[in-house]
ChimeraX commands (.cxc) that place a marker at each C-alpha (Angstrom):
marker #1 position 14.27,6.78,5.86 radius 0.5
marker #1 position 17.74,8.53,5.78 radius 0.5
marker #1 position 17.98,7.83,1.93 radius 0.5
marker #1 position 14.46,9.37,1.53 radius 0.5
marker #1 position 15.36,12.21,3.70 radius 0.5
marker #1 position 18.45,12.93,1.45 radius 0.5
marker #1 position 16.44,12.76,-1.56 radius 0.5
marker #1 position 13.88,15.26,-0.18 radius 0.5
marker #1 position 16.66,17.58,0.66 radius 0.5
marker #1 position 17.77,17.72,-2.93 radius 0.5
marker #1 position 14.29,17.84,-4.36 radius 0.5
marker #1 position 13.47,21.25,-5.84 radius 0.5
marker #1 position 9.96,21.48,-4.27 radius 0.5
marker #1 position 11.42,20.98,-0.89 radius 0.5
marker #1 position 13.98,23.71,-1.06 radius 0.5
marker #1 position 12.67,24.95,2.22 radius 0.5
marker #1 position 14.07,21.90,3.84 radius 0.5
marker #1 position 17.56,22.43,2.41 radius 0.5
marker #1 position 17.24,26.08,3.75 radius 0.5
marker #1 position 16.17,24.78,7.17 radius 0.5
marker #1 position 19.09,22.43,7.35 radius 0.5
marker #1 position 21.73,25.01,6.39 radius 0.5
marker #1 position 20.41,27.51,8.96 radius 0.5
marker #1 position 20.23,24.85,11.57 radius 0.5
marker #1 position 23.90,23.83,11.01 radius 0.5
marker #1 position 25.14,27.47,10.98 radius 0.5
marker #1 position 23.15,28.28,14.02 radius 0.5
marker #1 position 24.59,25.30,15.81 radius 0.5
marker #1 position 28.22,26.20,14.96 radius 0.5
marker #1 position 27.86,29.83,16.26 radius 0.5
marker #1 position 25.82,28.98,19.33 radius 0.5
marker #1 position 28.36,26.26,20.21 radius 0.5
marker #1 position 31.40,28.54,19.84 radius 0.5
marker #1 position 29.68,31.38,21.79 radius 0.5
marker #1 position 28.40,28.82,24.26 radius 0.5
marker #1 position 31.92,27.57,25.14 radius 0.5
marker #1 position 32.65,31.01,26.72 radius 0.5
marker #1 position 29.21,31.06,28.38 radius 0.5
marker #1 position 29.92,27.49,29.96 radius 0.5
marker #1 position 33.42,28.41,31.03 radius 0.5
marker #1 position 32.11,31.47,32.81 radius 0.5
marker #1 position 29.15,29.71,34.46 radius 0.5
marker #1 position 26.83,32.27,33.03 radius 0.5
marker #1 position 24.11,30.06,31.83 radius 0.5
marker #1 position 21.38,32.28,33.68 radius 0.5
marker #1 position 22.78,35.25,31.96 radius 0.5
marker #1 position 22.51,33.46,28.49 radius 0.5
marker #1 position 18.95,32.48,29.34 radius 0.5
marker #1 position 18.16,36.19,30.09 radius 0.5
marker #1 position 19.64,37.32,26.81 radius 0.5
marker #1 position 18.00,34.62,24.75 radius 0.5
marker #1 position 14.62,35.68,26.18 radius 0.5
marker #1 position 15.20,39.43,26.18 radius 0.5
marker #1 position 15.68,39.65,22.41 radius 0.5
marker #1 position 12.04,38.56,21.85 radius 0.5
marker #1 position 10.44,42.08,21.88 radius 0.5
marker #1 position 13.00,43.43,19.49 radius 0.5
marker #1 position 12.53,40.54,17.16 radius 0.5
marker #1 position 8.71,40.89,17.35 radius 0.5
marker #1 position 8.63,44.59,16.52 radius 0.5
marker #1 position 11.19,44.18,13.77 radius 0.5
marker #1 position 9.13,41.27,12.31 radius 0.5
marker #1 position 5.89,43.25,12.53 radius 0.5
marker #1 position 7.44,46.32,10.87 radius 0.5
marker #1 position 9.10,44.19,8.29 radius 0.5
marker #1 position 12.48,45.40,9.61 radius 0.5
marker #1 position 15.79,43.71,10.22 radius 0.5
marker #1 position 15.36,40.98,12.97 radius 0.5
marker #1 position 18.97,40.92,13.67 radius 0.5
marker #1 position 18.99,44.58,14.40 radius 0.5
marker #1 position 15.93,44.38,16.43 radius 0.5
marker #1 position 17.09,41.49,18.62 radius 0.5
marker #1 position 20.50,43.03,18.96 radius 0.5
marker #1 position 18.94,46.34,20.29 radius 0.5
marker #1 position 16.80,44.41,22.74 radius 0.5
marker #1 position 19.56,42.23,23.91 radius 0.5
marker #1 position 22.20,45.10,24.40 radius 0.5
marker #1 position 19.47,47.13,26.19 radius 0.5
marker #1 position 18.91,44.35,28.50 radius 0.5
marker #1 position 22.71,43.84,29.20 radius 0.5
marker #1 position 23.12,47.53,29.89 radius 0.5
marker #1 position 20.07,47.62,32.25 radius 0.5
marker #1 position 21.55,44.56,34.12 radius 0.5
marker #1 position 24.73,46.38,34.49 radius 0.5
marker #1 position 23.08,49.60,35.74 radius 0.5
marker #1 position 20.43,48.14,37.94 radius 0.5
marker #1 position 22.98,45.77,39.61 radius 0.5
marker #1 position 24.76,48.88,40.98 radius 0.5
marker #1 position 22.01,48.88,43.80 radius 0.5
marker #1 position 23.89,47.79,46.91 radius 0.5
marker #1 position 20.99,45.68,48.16 radius 0.5
marker #1 position 20.42,43.64,44.82 radius 0.5
marker #1 position 22.53,40.76,43.54 radius 0.5
marker #1 position 23.20,40.61,39.83 radius 0.5
marker #1 position 21.36,37.22,39.51 radius 0.5
marker #1 position 18.20,38.77,41.03 radius 0.5
marker #1 position 18.31,41.71,38.62 radius 0.5
marker #1 position 18.71,39.15,35.64 radius 0.5
marker #1 position 15.77,37.19,36.76 radius 0.5
marker #1 position 13.66,40.31,36.95 radius 0.5
marker #1 position 14.64,41.90,33.67 radius 0.5
marker #1 position 14.61,38.75,31.49 radius 0.5
marker #1 position 11.08,37.97,32.53 radius 0.5
marker #1 position 10.00,41.43,32.04 radius 0.5
marker #1 position 11.42,41.62,28.51 radius 0.5
marker #1 position 9.93,38.25,27.54 radius 0.5
marker #1 position 6.53,39.37,28.89 radius 0.5
marker #1 position 6.86,42.48,26.85 radius 0.5
marker #1 position 7.53,40.38,23.74 radius 0.5
marker #1 position 4.48,38.25,24.48 radius 0.5
marker #1 position 2.36,41.41,24.82 radius 0.5
marker #1 position 3.54,42.75,21.47 radius 0.5
marker #1 position 2.73,39.44,19.76 radius 0.5
marker #1 position -0.72,39.43,21.42 radius 0.5
marker #1 position -1.52,42.89,20.24 radius 0.5
marker #1 position -0.63,41.90,16.65 radius 0.5
marker #1 position -3.07,39.02,15.95 radius 0.5
marker #1 position -2.52,39.19,12.23 radius 0.5
marker #1 position 1.19,38.15,12.77 radius 0.5
marker #1 position 0.78,35.82,15.85 radius 0.5
marker #1 position 0.73,32.67,13.81 radius 0.5
marker #1 position 3.92,33.62,12.01 radius 0.5
marker #1 position 5.71,34.95,15.09 radius 0.5
marker #1 position 4.85,31.65,17.01 radius 0.5
marker #1 position 7.33,29.97,14.62 radius 0.5
marker #1 position 9.91,32.40,16.08 radius 0.5
marker #1 position 9.30,30.78,19.65 radius 0.5
marker #1 position 9.46,27.08,18.60 radius 0.5
marker #1 position 11.33,27.09,15.35 radius 0.5
marker #1 position 9.82,26.00,11.90 radius 0.5
marker #1 position 11.06,24.00,8.89 radius 0.5
marker #1 position 8.66,25.74,6.57 radius 0.5
marker #1 position 9.34,29.15,7.84 radius 0.5
marker #1 position 13.01,29.48,6.69 radius 0.5
marker #1 position 13.26,31.66,3.63 radius 0.5
marker #1 position 16.20,32.55,1.51 radius 0.5
marker #1 position 16.56,35.80,3.16 radius 0.5
marker #1 position 16.96,33.80,6.47 radius 0.5
marker #1 position 19.75,31.79,5.11 radius 0.5
marker #1 position 21.70,34.88,3.99 radius 0.5
marker #1 position 20.97,36.71,7.21 radius 0.5
marker #1 position 22.06,33.65,9.41 radius 0.5
marker #1 position 25.16,33.30,7.27 radius 0.5
marker #1 position 26.12,37.05,7.64 radius 0.5
marker #1 position 25.46,37.11,11.24 radius 0.5
marker #1 position 27.63,33.84,11.68 radius 0.5
marker #1 position 30.58,35.46,9.86 radius 0.5
marker #1 position 30.23,38.72,12.12 radius 0.5
marker #1 position 30.22,36.43,15.24 radius 0.5
marker #1 position 33.18,34.42,14.36 radius 0.5
marker #1 position 35.10,37.49,13.23 radius 0.5
marker #1 position 34.51,39.18,16.64 radius 0.5
marker #1 position 35.48,35.98,18.49 radius 0.5
marker #1 position 38.71,35.87,16.54 radius 0.5
marker #1 position 39.56,39.50,17.63 radius 0.5
marker #1 position 38.46,39.03,21.38 radius 0.5
marker #1 position 39.39,35.37,21.91 radius 0.5
marker #1 position 42.27,36.05,24.18 radius 0.5
marker #1 position 40.26,38.58,26.35 radius 0.5
marker #1 position 37.30,36.03,26.48 radius 0.5
marker #1 position 39.57,33.27,27.67 radius 0.5
marker #1 position 41.37,35.30,30.32 radius 0.5
marker #1 position 38.24,36.84,31.78 radius 0.5
marker #1 position 36.43,33.60,31.60 radius 0.5
marker #1 position 39.22,31.71,33.71 radius 0.5
marker #1 position 40.30,34.48,36.07 radius 0.5
marker #1 position 38.73,37.97,36.21 radius 0.5
marker #1 position 41.39,39.22,38.67 radius 0.5
marker #1 position 44.19,38.27,36.29 radius 0.5
marker #1 position 42.32,40.01,33.54 radius 0.5
marker #1 position 42.24,43.23,35.53 radius 0.5
marker #1 position 46.06,42.85,36.40 radius 0.5
marker #1 position 46.74,42.57,32.60 radius 0.5
marker #1 position 44.95,45.80,31.97 radius 0.5
marker #1 position 42.01,44.19,30.04 radius 0.5
marker #1 position 38.85,46.22,30.09 radius 0.5
marker #1 position 36.70,43.47,31.69 radius 0.5
marker #1 position 33.37,45.32,31.53 radius 0.5
marker #1 position 33.83,46.04,27.84 radius 0.5
marker #1 position 34.75,42.28,27.16 radius 0.5
marker #1 position 31.59,41.33,29.16 radius 0.5
marker #1 position 29.42,43.62,27.01 radius 0.5
marker #1 position 30.92,42.28,23.78 radius 0.5
marker #1 position 30.16,38.67,24.94 radius 0.5
marker #1 position 26.65,39.73,25.69 radius 0.5
marker #1 position 26.29,41.22,22.25 radius 0.5
marker #1 position 27.52,37.92,20.70 radius 0.5
marker #1 position 25.01,35.92,22.74 radius 0.5
marker #1 position 22.28,38.20,21.44 radius 0.5
marker #1 position 23.45,37.80,17.90 radius 0.5
marker #1 position 23.65,33.95,18.22 radius 0.5
marker #1 position 20.23,33.89,19.59 radius 0.5
marker #1 position 18.88,35.82,16.65 radius 0.5
marker #1 position 20.73,33.74,14.30 radius 0.5
marker #1 position 19.12,30.58,15.62 radius 0.5
marker #1 position 15.50,31.92,15.96 radius 0.5
marker #1 position 14.32,30.38,12.61 radius 0.5
marker #1 position 15.57,26.95,13.08 radius 0.5
marker #1 position 15.23,26.26,17.00 radius 0.5
marker #1 position 13.11,29.05,18.14 radius 0.5
marker #1 position 13.45,31.57,21.06 radius 0.5
marker #1 position 12.15,29.34,23.72 radius 0.5
marker #1 position 14.65,26.59,23.33 radius 0.5
marker #1 position 17.71,28.44,21.97 radius 0.5
marker #1 position 19.56,28.26,25.27 radius 0.5
marker #1 position 19.93,24.60,24.87 radius 0.5
marker #1 position 21.95,25.07,21.69 radius 0.5
marker #1 position 24.17,27.68,23.57 radius 0.5
marker #1 position 24.86,25.45,26.56 radius 0.5
marker #1 position 24.28,21.72,25.87 radius 0.5
marker #1 position 26.95,21.15,23.11 radius 0.5
marker #1 position 29.63,23.06,25.05 radius 0.5
marker #1 position 28.83,21.33,28.26 radius 0.5
marker #1 position 29.06,17.94,26.49 radius 0.5
marker #1 position 32.38,18.88,24.95 radius 0.5
marker #1 position 33.56,20.05,28.47 radius 0.5
marker #1 position 32.91,16.68,29.88 radius 0.5
marker #1 position 35.05,15.13,27.13 radius 0.5
marker #1 position 38.18,17.27,27.23 radius 0.5
marker #1 position 40.02,19.71,29.49 radius 0.5
marker #1 position 41.61,21.56,26.67 radius 0.5
marker #1 position 39.85,24.69,25.56 radius 0.5
marker #1 position 41.07,24.50,22.02 radius 0.5
marker #1 position 39.63,20.90,21.71 radius 0.5
marker #1 position 36.55,21.99,23.36 radius 0.5
marker #1 position 35.92,24.85,20.93 radius 0.5
marker #1 position 36.25,22.42,17.88 radius 0.5
marker #1 position 34.25,19.58,19.56 radius 0.5
marker #1 position 31.32,21.71,20.59 radius 0.5
marker #1 position 30.39,22.98,17.10 radius 0.5
marker #1 position 30.58,19.30,15.70 radius 0.5
marker #1 position 28.28,18.09,18.44 radius 0.5
marker #1 position 25.92,21.13,17.60 radius 0.5
marker #1 position 25.91,20.37,14.03 radius 0.5
marker #1 position 25.19,16.76,14.38 radius 0.5
marker #1 position 22.36,17.68,16.87 radius 0.5
marker #1 position 21.05,20.16,14.11 radius 0.5
marker #1 position 21.14,17.71,11.29 radius 0.5
marker #1 position 19.60,14.84,13.24 radius 0.5
marker #1 position 17.05,17.11,14.81 radius 0.5
marker #1 position 15.92,18.40,11.35 radius 0.5
marker #1 position 15.77,14.81,10.12 radius 0.5
marker #1 position 13.64,13.77,13.05 radius 0.5
marker #1 position 11.43,16.73,12.67 radius 0.5
marker #1 position 10.89,16.04,8.90 radius 0.5
marker #1 position 10.39,12.27,9.34 radius 0.5
marker #1 position 7.98,12.30,12.31 radius 0.5
marker #1 position 6.48,15.80,11.92 radius 0.5
marker #1 position 7.65,17.04,15.18 radius 0.5
marker #1 position 8.70,20.64,16.21 radius 0.5
marker #1 position 12.11,21.32,14.83 radius 0.5
marker #1 position 13.60,23.16,17.76 radius 0.5
marker #1 position 12.44,20.53,20.24 radius 0.5
marker #1 position 13.90,17.78,18.18 radius 0.5
marker #1 position 17.29,19.44,17.94 radius 0.5
marker #1 position 17.36,19.99,21.69 radius 0.5
marker #1 position 16.31,16.41,22.44 radius 0.5
marker #1 position 19.21,15.07,20.33 radius 0.5
marker #1 position 21.68,17.39,22.03 radius 0.5
marker #1 position 20.35,16.47,25.35 radius 0.5
marker #1 position 20.63,12.74,24.51 radius 0.5
marker #1 position 24.24,13.12,23.58 radius 0.5
marker #1 position 24.86,15.02,26.84 radius 0.5
marker #1 position 23.35,12.16,28.81 radius 0.5
marker #1 position 25.36,9.51,26.94 radius 0.5
marker #1 position 28.52,11.50,27.53 radius 0.5
marker #1 position 27.72,11.99,31.24 radius 0.5
marker #1 position 27.23,8.22,31.66 radius 0.5
marker #1 position 30.29,7.23,29.71 radius 0.5
marker #1 position 32.59,9.66,31.51 radius 0.5
marker #1 position 31.24,8.81,34.92 radius 0.5
marker #1 position 32.03,5.08,34.47 radius 0.5
marker #1 position 34.75,3.87,36.82 radius 0.5
marker #1 position 36.90,2.64,33.91 radius 0.5
marker #1 position 36.91,6.00,32.11 radius 0.5
marker #1 position 37.55,7.92,35.53 radius 0.5
marker #1 position 40.71,5.74,36.23 radius 0.5
marker #1 position 41.94,6.21,32.76 radius 0.5
marker #1 position 41.56,10.05,32.73 radius 0.5
marker #1 position 43.13,10.65,36.19 radius 0.5
marker #1 position 45.68,13.44,36.21 radius 0.5
marker #1 position 48.22,14.78,38.58 radius 0.5
marker #1 position 46.67,17.53,40.82 radius 0.5
marker #1 position 48.95,20.20,39.26 radius 0.5
marker #1 position 47.28,19.67,35.88 radius 0.5
marker #1 position 44.21,21.71,36.54 radius 0.5
marker #1 position 41.48,22.56,33.98 radius 0.5
marker #1 position 42.23,26.23,34.39 radius 0.5
marker #1 position 45.88,25.76,33.56 radius 0.5
marker #1 position 45.06,23.51,30.59 radius 0.5
marker #1 position 42.58,26.04,29.32 radius 0.5
marker #1 position 45.08,28.93,29.51 radius 0.5
marker #1 position 47.87,26.94,27.89 radius 0.5
marker #1 position 45.84,25.84,24.91 radius 0.5
marker #1 position 43.82,29.22,24.47 radius 0.5
marker link #1:1,2 radius 0.2
marker link #1:2,3 radius 0.2
marker link #1:3,4 radius 0.2
marker link #1:4,5 radius 0.2
marker link #1:5,6 radius 0.2
marker link #1:6,7 radius 0.2
marker link #1:7,8 radius 0.2
marker link #1:8,9 radius 0.2
marker link #1:9,10 radius 0.2
marker link #1:10,11 radius 0.2
marker link #1:11,12 radius 0.2
marker link #1:12,13 radius 0.2
marker link #1:13,14 radius 0.2
marker link #1:14,15 radius 0.2
marker link #1:15,16 radius 0.2
marker link #1:16,17 radius 0.2
marker link #1:17,18 radius 0.2
marker link #1:18,19 radius 0.2
marker link #1:19,20 radius 0.2
marker link #1:20,21 radius 0.2
marker link #1:21,22 radius 0.2
marker link #1:22,23 radius 0.2
marker link #1:23,24 radius 0.2
marker link #1:24,25 radius 0.2
marker link #1:25,26 radius 0.2
marker link #1:26,27 radius 0.2
marker link #1:27,28 radius 0.2
marker link #1:28,29 radius 0.2
marker link #1:29,30 radius 0.2
marker link #1:30,31 radius 0.2
marker link #1:31,32 radius 0.2
marker link #1:32,33 radius 0.2
marker link #1:33,34 radius 0.2
marker link #1:34,35 radius 0.2
marker link #1:35,36 radius 0.2
marker link #1:36,37 radius 0.2
marker link #1:37,38 radius 0.2
marker link #1:38,39 radius 0.2
marker link #1:39,40 radius 0.2
marker link #1:40,41 radius 0.2
marker link #1:41,42 radius 0.2
marker link #1:42,43 radius 0.2
marker link #1:43,44 radius 0.2
marker link #1:44,45 radius 0.2
marker link #1:45,46 radius 0.2
marker link #1:46,47 radius 0.2
marker link #1:47,48 radius 0.2
marker link #1:48,49 radius 0.2
marker link #1:49,50 radius 0.2
marker link #1:50,51 radius 0.2
marker link #1:51,52 radius 0.2
marker link #1:52,53 radius 0.2
marker link #1:53,54 radius 0.2
marker link #1:54,55 radius 0.2
marker link #1:55,56 radius 0.2
marker link #1:56,57 radius 0.2
marker link #1:57,58 radius 0.2
marker link #1:58,59 radius 0.2
marker link #1:59,60 radius 0.2
marker link #1:60,61 radius 0.2
marker link #1:61,62 radius 0.2
marker link #1:62,63 radius 0.2
marker link #1:63,64 radius 0.2
marker link #1:64,65 radius 0.2
marker link #1:65,66 radius 0.2
marker link #1:66,67 radius 0.2
marker link #1:67,68 radius 0.2
marker link #1:68,69 radius 0.2
marker link #1:69,70 radius 0.2
marker link #1:70,71 radius 0.2
marker link #1:71,72 radius 0.2
marker link #1:72,73 radius 0.2
marker link #1:73,74 radius 0.2
marker link #1:74,75 radius 0.2
marker link #1:75,76 radius 0.2
marker link #1:76,77 radius 0.2
marker link #1:77,78 radius 0.2
marker link #1:78,79 radius 0.2
marker link #1:79,80 radius 0.2
marker link #1:80,81 radius 0.2
marker link #1:81,82 radius 0.2
marker link #1:82,83 radius 0.2
marker link #1:83,84 radius 0.2
marker link #1:84,85 radius 0.2
marker link #1:85,86 radius 0.2
marker link #1:86,87 radius 0.2
marker link #1:87,88 radius 0.2
marker link #1:88,89 radius 0.2
marker link #1:89,90 radius 0.2
marker link #1:90,91 radius 0.2
marker link #1:91,92 radius 0.2
marker link #1:92,93 radius 0.2
marker link #1:93,94 radius 0.2
marker link #1:94,95 radius 0.2
marker link #1:95,96 radius 0.2
marker link #1:96,97 radius 0.2
marker link #1:97,98 radius 0.2
marker link #1:98,99 radius 0.2
marker link #1:99,100 radius 0.2
marker link #1:100,101 radius 0.2
marker link #1:101,102 radius 0.2
marker link #1:102,103 radius 0.2
marker link #1:103,104 radius 0.2
marker link #1:104,105 radius 0.2
marker link #1:105,106 radius 0.2
marker link #1:106,107 radius 0.2
marker link #1:107,108 radius 0.2
marker link #1:108,109 radius 0.2
marker link #1:109,110 radius 0.2
marker link #1:110,111 radius 0.2
marker link #1:111,112 radius 0.2
marker link #1:112,113 radius 0.2
marker link #1:113,114 radius 0.2
marker link #1:114,115 radius 0.2
marker link #1:115,116 radius 0.2
marker link #1:116,117 radius 0.2
marker link #1:117,118 radius 0.2
marker link #1:118,119 radius 0.2
marker link #1:119,120 radius 0.2
marker link #1:120,121 radius 0.2
marker link #1:121,122 radius 0.2
marker link #1:122,123 radius 0.2
marker link #1:123,124 radius 0.2
marker link #1:124,125 radius 0.2
marker link #1:125,126 radius 0.2
marker link #1:126,127 radius 0.2
marker link #1:127,128 radius 0.2
marker link #1:128,129 radius 0.2
marker link #1:129,130 radius 0.2
marker link #1:130,131 radius 0.2
marker link #1:131,132 radius 0.2
marker link #1:132,133 radius 0.2
marker link #1:133,134 radius 0.2
marker link #1:134,135 radius 0.2
marker link #1:135,136 radius 0.2
marker link #1:136,137 radius 0.2
marker link #1:137,138 radius 0.2
marker link #1:138,139 radius 0.2
marker link #1:139,140 radius 0.2
marker link #1:140,141 radius 0.2
marker link #1:141,142 radius 0.2
marker link #1:142,143 radius 0.2
marker link #1:143,144 radius 0.2
marker link #1:144,145 radius 0.2
marker link #1:145,146 radius 0.2
marker link #1:146,147 radius 0.2
marker link #1:147,148 radius 0.2
marker link #1:148,149 radius 0.2
marker link #1:149,150 radius 0.2
marker link #1:150,151 radius 0.2
marker link #1:151,152 radius 0.2
marker link #1:152,153 radius 0.2
marker link #1:153,154 radius 0.2
marker link #1:154,155 radius 0.2
marker link #1:155,156 radius 0.2
marker link #1:156,157 radius 0.2
marker link #1:157,158 radius 0.2
marker link #1:158,159 radius 0.2
marker link #1:159,160 radius 0.2
marker link #1:160,161 radius 0.2
marker link #1:161,162 radius 0.2
marker link #1:162,163 radius 0.2
marker link #1:163,164 radius 0.2
marker link #1:164,165 radius 0.2
marker link #1:165,166 radius 0.2
marker link #1:166,167 radius 0.2
marker link #1:167,168 radius 0.2
marker link #1:168,169 radius 0.2
marker link #1:169,170 radius 0.2
marker link #1:170,171 radius 0.2
marker link #1:171,172 radius 0.2
marker link #1:172,173 radius 0.2
marker link #1:173,174 radius 0.2
marker link #1:174,175 radius 0.2
marker link #1:175,176 radius 0.2
marker link #1:176,177 radius 0.2
marker link #1:177,178 radius 0.2
marker link #1:178,179 radius 0.2
marker link #1:179,180 radius 0.2
marker link #1:180,181 radius 0.2
marker link #1:181,182 radius 0.2
marker link #1:182,183 radius 0.2
marker link #1:183,184 radius 0.2
marker link #1:184,185 radius 0.2
marker link #1:185,186 radius 0.2
marker link #1:186,187 radius 0.2
marker link #1:187,188 radius 0.2
marker link #1:188,189 radius 0.2
marker link #1:189,190 radius 0.2
marker link #1:190,191 radius 0.2
marker link #1:191,192 radius 0.2
marker link #1:192,193 radius 0.2
marker link #1:193,194 radius 0.2
marker link #1:194,195 radius 0.2
marker link #1:195,196 radius 0.2
marker link #1:196,197 radius 0.2
marker link #1:197,198 radius 0.2
marker link #1:198,199 radius 0.2
marker link #1:199,200 radius 0.2
marker link #1:200,201 radius 0.2
marker link #1:201,202 radius 0.2
marker link #1:202,203 radius 0.2
marker link #1:203,204 radius 0.2
marker link #1:204,205 radius 0.2
marker link #1:205,206 radius 0.2
marker link #1:206,207 radius 0.2
marker link #1:207,208 radius 0.2
marker link #1:208,209 radius 0.2
marker link #1:209,210 radius 0.2
marker link #1:210,211 radius 0.2
marker link #1:211,212 radius 0.2
marker link #1:212,213 radius 0.2
marker link #1:213,214 radius 0.2
marker link #1:214,215 radius 0.2
marker link #1:215,216 radius 0.2
marker link #1:216,217 radius 0.2
marker link #1:217,218 radius 0.2
marker link #1:218,219 radius 0.2
marker link #1:219,220 radius 0.2
marker link #1:220,221 radius 0.2
marker link #1:221,222 radius 0.2
marker link #1:222,223 radius 0.2
marker link #1:223,224 radius 0.2
marker link #1:224,225 radius 0.2
marker link #1:225,226 radius 0.2
marker link #1:226,227 radius 0.2
marker link #1:227,228 radius 0.2
marker link #1:228,229 radius 0.2
marker link #1:229,230 radius 0.2
marker link #1:230,231 radius 0.2
marker link #1:231,232 radius 0.2
marker link #1:232,233 radius 0.2
marker link #1:233,234 radius 0.2
marker link #1:234,235 radius 0.2
marker link #1:235,236 radius 0.2
marker link #1:236,237 radius 0.2
marker link #1:237,238 radius 0.2
marker link #1:238,239 radius 0.2
marker link #1:239,240 radius 0.2
marker link #1:240,241 radius 0.2
marker link #1:241,242 radius 0.2
marker link #1:242,243 radius 0.2
marker link #1:243,244 radius 0.2
marker link #1:244,245 radius 0.2
marker link #1:245,246 radius 0.2
marker link #1:246,247 radius 0.2
marker link #1:247,248 radius 0.2
marker link #1:248,249 radius 0.2
marker link #1:249,250 radius 0.2
marker link #1:250,251 radius 0.2
marker link #1:251,252 radius 0.2
marker link #1:252,253 radius 0.2
marker link #1:253,254 radius 0.2
marker link #1:254,255 radius 0.2
marker link #1:255,256 radius 0.2
marker link #1:256,257 radius 0.2
marker link #1:257,258 radius 0.2
marker link #1:258,259 radius 0.2
marker link #1:259,260 radius 0.2
marker link #1:260,261 radius 0.2
marker link #1:261,262 radius 0.2
marker link #1:262,263 radius 0.2
marker link #1:263,264 radius 0.2
marker link #1:264,265 radius 0.2
marker link #1:265,266 radius 0.2
marker link #1:266,267 radius 0.2
marker link #1:267,268 radius 0.2
marker link #1:268,269 radius 0.2
marker link #1:269,270 radius 0.2
marker link #1:270,271 radius 0.2
marker link #1:271,272 radius 0.2
marker link #1:272,273 radius 0.2
marker link #1:273,274 radius 0.2
marker link #1:274,275 radius 0.2
marker link #1:275,276 radius 0.2
marker link #1:276,277 radius 0.2
marker link #1:277,278 radius 0.2
marker link #1:278,279 radius 0.2
marker link #1:279,280 radius 0.2
marker link #1:280,281 radius 0.2
marker link #1:281,282 radius 0.2
marker link #1:282,283 radius 0.2
marker link #1:283,284 radius 0.2
marker link #1:284,285 radius 0.2
marker link #1:285,286 radius 0.2
marker link #1:286,287 radius 0.2
marker link #1:287,288 radius 0.2
marker link #1:288,289 radius 0.2
marker link #1:289,290 radius 0.2
marker link #1:290,291 radius 0.2
marker link #1:291,292 radius 0.2
marker link #1:292,293 radius 0.2
marker link #1:293,294 radius 0.2
marker link #1:294,295 radius 0.2
view
């Protein structure tokens, strides 16, 4: 089956399969890299909020034949700003505000889709991912978005690491923590938009969190984690597309199930008594120290 799949990938009439594979791999890389910071900071819920909040912006842009990256980014940044502003209320916790706003934005996206019946079938592919829905324009858009994301990460890497490991230290060093937070939220929104075509809006959080969490169980070194997570994501993307094509399954679900299976296998192997004895470290060698020294 693998040989047949490879033959199909390079067959001219199945060009959409080749495009889907490219988009899935690029999406896996950027989501895994951004997801490393999300995992380190324990902000999976925030990632979920931003992943769902881009839906109304993407839906509007899609219906108006506009730029989906711009539409999703506007919706994501708007949600991030609203979370920061509404969280100023003394009686509201940030996680409560996140829960309220991300559900509200997702519901708004669903309403927009429902009010545009002529596009509902096409937009549904944005929710669950689609092999056939990937166009040449999507490939270029994902590639451009990926380059932008990786360039921003290169510029802000030190700030992301320090803020992720110790916000008080970040303040003491004079870093603008709130601005760094906002930049990370923008990157999450961009990564989500880049992954919409291959994995869909509903399941994209798994591509942000699962590969990074799997890599985190394997290593305590941040530099290794940031290399390992994209490889795990790319393997999940390629395997998921293969499974989706071979057994006619939803692309996003297949990719997520592969990533989840890798997570489960890694958890079982790293929790074995033999592995735990072999990886014991002196108490002074903490994950935070290792993450800082290798950042």
